[in-house]
C-alpha positions, -999 to +999 in steps of 0.1 A: +060+325+721+052+308+688+059+326+656+032+321+629+044+325+593+020+346+573+030+328+541+045+293+547+071+294+519+083+329+511+109+314+487+082+300+464+063+333+466+095+352+456+101+328+427+065+334+415+071+371+418+103+368+398+082+354+370+061+386+371+031+369+389+011+400+400-007+380+428+026+370+443+040+405+441+008+418+458+012+393+486+048+403+491+039+439+491+011+433+517+036+413+539+064+439+538+047+473+532+040+482+569+076+476+580+090+493+550+068+524+555+083+526+590+118+525+575+110+553+551+093+572+579+125+571+599+141+592+572+112+613+559+092+634+582+060+638+561+040+606+560+028+611+524+063+616+512+074+585+531+046+566+514+058+579+480+093+568+487+081+534+498+060+530+467+090+540+445+111+515+465+086+487+459+086+496+422+124+491+423+120+459+443+097+443+417+117+457+388+149+441+402+135+411+420+152+387+395+185+399+410+175+386+444+194+353+448+179+340+481+212+348+499+203+365+531+168+377+540+144+390+515+132+416+541+168+428+545+172+432+508+139+452+505+150+473+536+183+483+519+163+494+488+140+515+510+169+532+528+185+541+495+152+553+481+145+574+512+180+590+509+174+596+471+141+613+479+157+636+505+184+645+480+158+654+454+139+675+478+169+695+490+206+693+495+215+673+526+240+693+545+267+677+566+284+700+590+321+693+586+338+701+619+366+684+637+355+674+671+370+651+696+346+621+696+346+605+730+318+587+747+306+620+761+270+608+758+272+585+787+247+603+810+220+577+806+185+592+805+158+570+820+123+578+808+091+563+796+088+585+766+065+572+739+077+562+705+059+591+689+077+616+710+111+600+701+102+601+664+092+638+668+126+645+684+144+627+657+124+646+631+137+679+645+173+669+639+191+686+610+188+662+580+225+652+580+225+643+617+192+625+613+202+604+584+235+593+599+218+586+633+191+564+618+215+546+595+239+539+624+217+535+655+185+520+639+196+503+607+229+491+620+251+504+592+289+509+599+304+543+595+323+531+564+290+520+548+273+552+557+302+573+542+300+553+510+262+556+506+262+593+514+294+602+496+310+617+527+341+607+546+340+583+576+350+611+600+320+632+589+297+602+596+312+598+631+309+636+637+273+637+626+264+607+648+281+624+678+262+656+673+229+639+667+232+620+700+241+651+719+211+670+705+188+640+711+200+637+747+194+674+753+159+672+739+150+640+759+164+656+790+143+687+784+113+665+778+119+646+810+124+678+830+091+693+817+071+660+820+084+647+853+099+677+870+133+660+873+167+670+862 
């Protein structure tokens, strides 16, 4: 499979955007907005609020684009801004609660669930998680953050991050199993 670049030299485009070239900023926005909306949507259930967080994130991207030093991927840099903006949005809307319970975290989620569940169903199941569980699950399982990074970003301790992930996985497995049972008549 051949990968076709939409813009042959993103580095030049970024440099133009750093000089406040609106056309270059617009092209960067058009290139990255669909993926970044998906990132915000992971965290924020309502599409309009996710769009609002994404737009605020892009405002921060273009306000701070001069601090991007071409070390690492530009998309990754934008993605981190979107994650933080989504978390900030959720904090403004309501307090994110993290259940602080000591539990024995073992790989108790090993019963693998095979299904052909559509992405929309999985997103709906994730959306039903309590906010604390959902945020930690997305940051760890989808975004690839480590527990220490999650704890730092959310101002919680590392054990709480691990606990939230464990509980989120258990709830997700139960919901997927329920969906499989109702859809396919299996256990």
